C-alpha positions as CSV (number, residue, x, y, z in Angstrom):
1,V,0.0,0.1,-0.1
2,H,1.3,3.4,-1.1
3,H,1.0,6.2,1.5
4,S,1.5,9.6,0.1
5,T,4.3,11.7,2.2
6,Q,1.4,14.0,3.0
7,S,-0.9,11.3,4.6
8,V,2.2,10.0,6.7
9,N,2.7,13.5,7.9
10,E,-0.6,14.0,8.6
11,I,-1.2,10.2,10.5
12,D,2.1,11.7,12.6
13,S,0.5,15.1,13.2
14,L,-2.5,13.2,14.4
15,K,-0.6,10.8,16.3
16,Q,1.5,13.8,18.2
17,R,-2.0,15.5,19.0
18,I,-3.4,12.7,20.5
19,K,0.0,12.1,22.7
20,E,-0.4,16.2,23.3
21,L,-4.2,15.6,24.3
22,E,-3.2,12.5,26.2
23,S,-0.6,14.2,28.6
24,L,-3.2,17.2,28.9
25,L,-6.1,14.9,30.2
26,E,-3.4,13.3,32.4
27,K,-2.4,16.8,33.8
28,E,-5.8,18.1,34.4
29,R,-6.9,14.7,36.0
30,E,-3.9,15.1,38.5
31,S,-4.6,18.9,39.1
32,H,-8.7,18.0,39.7
33,H,-7.2,15.0,42.3
34,L,-5.3,17.8,43.9
35,D,-8.2,20.3,44.1
36,M,-10.3,17.5,45.6
37,E,-7.8,16.8,48.1
38,R,-7.2,20.6,49.2
39,I,-11.1,21.0,48.9
40,K,-11.2,17.8,51.7
41,T,-8.8,19.3,53.4
42,E,-10.5,22.8,53.8
43,N,-14.0,21.4,54.1
44,Y,-12.5,18.9,57.1
45,G,-11.0,22.0,58.9
46,A,-14.5,23.9,58.3
47,L,-16.2,20.8,59.9
48,E,-13.5,20.7,62.6
49,A,-13.9,24.4,63.2
50,S,-17.7,24.2,63.3
51,Q,-17.9,20.9,65.6
52,T,-15.4,22.8,68.0
53,R,-17.9,25.9,68.1
54,Y,-21.0,23.4,68.9
55,Q,-19.2,21.8,71.4
56,G,-18.5,25.2,73.1
57,E,-21.9,26.3,72.9
58,L,-23.0,22.8,74.4
59,A,-20.4,23.4,77.2
60,I,-21.9,26.9,77.9
61,Q,-25.4,25.7,77.7
62,R,-24.6,22.6,80.3
63,E,-23.0,25.4,82.5
64,N,-25.9,27.7,82.0
65,F,-28.1,24.7,83.1
66,Q,-25.9,23.7,85.7
67,R,-26.5,27.2,87.5
68,Q,-30.0,27.1,87.1
69,V,-30.0,23.7,88.7
70,E,-28.2,25.1,91.7
71,K,-30.2,28.3,92.1
72,L,-33.5,26.0,92.2
73,K,-31.7,23.8,94.8
74,A,-30.9,26.7,96.7
75,K,-34.4,28.0,96.4
76,L,-35.7,24.5,97.9
77,E,-33.5,24.5,100.5
78,S,-34.6,28.1,101.8
79,F,-38.3,27.2,101.6
80,E,-37.2,23.9,103.4
81,A,-35.2,25.4,106.1
């Protein structure tokens, strides 16, 4: 089978283009993977921060509740006395 020089060149340039696209795709995939990892890390940080804040709020509520209980106990004792 006889290929003209032009078609050989076309095939070569197509192969080259495919290689370029494949390497570009691979770079995109790596970049996307890194972005996903970064986002996961950032979200984890935000999640931890909100958990910490939530635990802080719970602790404050618990203290307030404890104070109310102590006040009620004191009131109760003053009635019993």
